[in-house]
N, C-alpha and C positions, 0 to 999 in steps of 0.2 A: 831347526838351524843349532849350532852351537859354535861357539868363539872358540876358536884353537889357541889363538896368539892375539896377543893387542899390542899394538905399540902407538907409543902418543908422543909428539914432540911439540916441544913451544905453548901445552896447553894450561893456563893458569898458573900455578906453581911449580909445573911440572917440566924439566927442561928435557928430559928425555926418561921414557920405559919402556923397555921390552918385557914383555910377561907370557910365557908360553903357560897357558891357564891347565890345570890337571883335569883329568877329563872325569870329574865327581859331579855328583847333582847340585851339591849346594857347596859354594864357596863364601869364605866369611872374610870379611876385609876388617882388620884389627889394626890398630894405631891411637898413638894421641891426639888430642885435637890438634886440627891445623894440618895434619900429615897427607893431606891431598885426597882420601878415601873417596870423600866425594865427587872431587876432581875426575879419579877413575872411572864411578858409575856415571857422571855426565856425559863425559867423552862417549863413551859404550852408547849413551841415548843418542848423541849428536849424530855418530858414525852411521847410525840405524835409522835418521829420522825419516818417519813419513812422508814429510812436507818439504817444499824448497823454500820456505820462508825462515830459516832459523836464524835467528838473531844473533849478531858478534858484536863486541865492542871492544876498546883499547885492553880493557881489565883483562879479557880473555887471552891475551899472549902474553907469553911468560916475559916476567920482567917490564907488562906494559907497554912493550915495544911494538907494534903491528908490522916491524919488517921481521920479525923473528916469524916466519911463518908456521901456521899451526898444520899439522899432519897427525892424522888419527887413523892408523888401518886395523881392521876386523879381521882377522883369516876365520870364514865361516864353514864349519865343516859340518856333515851329519846333511848334504844338501840336497834338496828335492831334486826329482829325474829332471826336472824341466829345466833345470839351471845347466844340466849337460848337455843340453843341445846346444850345437854350433849356432844357431840363427840366435840364442840367448848368452850364455856364459860361454859355453865348449870350449872357445878356442883360449878363454883366459882361464882356464883349470890350471891349479898348481895341486902339489903332492904334499903330503902332511904326514910324516913319517914319525907314529906314536911313540914309537920306542925312544930315538932322539930328540923329538918334540923340536923337529925342524922341518922349515917348509922348504920345498924343491921347486924347481922353475915349472918341470912338468910332471904331472902324475906316472907314478911307475907302477907296475903289477905288486900288488901288497901294501900299496900305501893307499890313503884315503885320499879321495879328489875334494878338492877344497876352492872356494873362492876368495880374493884378496881385496877387500871394498877400500876403498881412501876416501878420507873425507879432508881437503885442504883448502885452509882460509889464508887469504893475503892481507895485504894494507888495504884492498878495497873493501871488506870485510864480507866478502859475497863468497859462500858457502860453494864448492865445487864437489860432486860425490863419483866415483870413479872405480872399476873395477881395472886393477893391474894382474900383470902376471910377474914382470921381473925386474928388478930395478928399480929405475925413477923413470924407466920408460913410460910412453904415452899407454894410456888406459881406456878404456870404453865408458863413455858416461852412463850413470845409472839414474834414469829419470824417476821422478817422486812415487809414480803408481806401482812402480816395481818393489822399490821401499816399502812403499804401505803394502801391499798384498804379501811379502814375505814377513814383515815385522808383527804379525800375530802367531808366529811359531815359537815361541817363548822368550823372545829378544823382550819383549814390553810386560810380561810378567815379572822377568829379573830383575826390571830396574824402575818400574811403574811407581809403587809406593815411596822409594828416594826420591823420584823425577819431582813429583808430587810435593814435598815436602822442600826440595829444592827450589820449586817456582814460588811458592808461597814465601819462603826466607829470601828468595832474591831481590825482591823490593825493599825487603826491610835491611839489608846489607847492604846497598845501594851505596852509602858512605863508606861502609867498609871496604868495598872494592875497589873505592876510588885511587887513582896511582901514587900520588904524592905519600911519599914514607910511608908505603904499604910494607909490611912487614912479613906477607905469606910467601913467600917463594922458597920454594924446596927444592933441591936438586936429588932425585932418587936413583941410586943406582942400578944400573942396567941389571935386569934379571939374568940374562943370557951367561 
């Protein structure tokens, strides 16, 4: 599987990010320190997280306000055939126009079939994963076992090293992540 589009709302220093990823085998995130490069990688890890017990705290919300619901969406292309089955996610498939780099609500001839996975975290700090089709409509829940079985298709290798480093640093940076006086919020302009 490949991520075709990434959307992040209200996650740490990112208020809003819409990014249609290039169709390349290697993508490099470059920028100054505290430019939210690690937040983008962590968001990818979270939306594809293979277990139900992902932990969030107030510092994970934009401006440290849990009322700013976190919403991370990954549009996954190059999906396995089992995802196309109506019993799995067939009803929830969308289309991806690679030329215009846009998602369409329904797959159309000549477009790639894609699945949109959404991770939402509200003020109760409970993560919820869903496969969604259009707008802000209802979706289909994604069980941890389903995320675990697909995780090994490359998403893990893309973020594993950076994620391990983030885990080691997370405890050491606890005082840096405390909300009062924190100067780490950045607004990233929309990529679309």
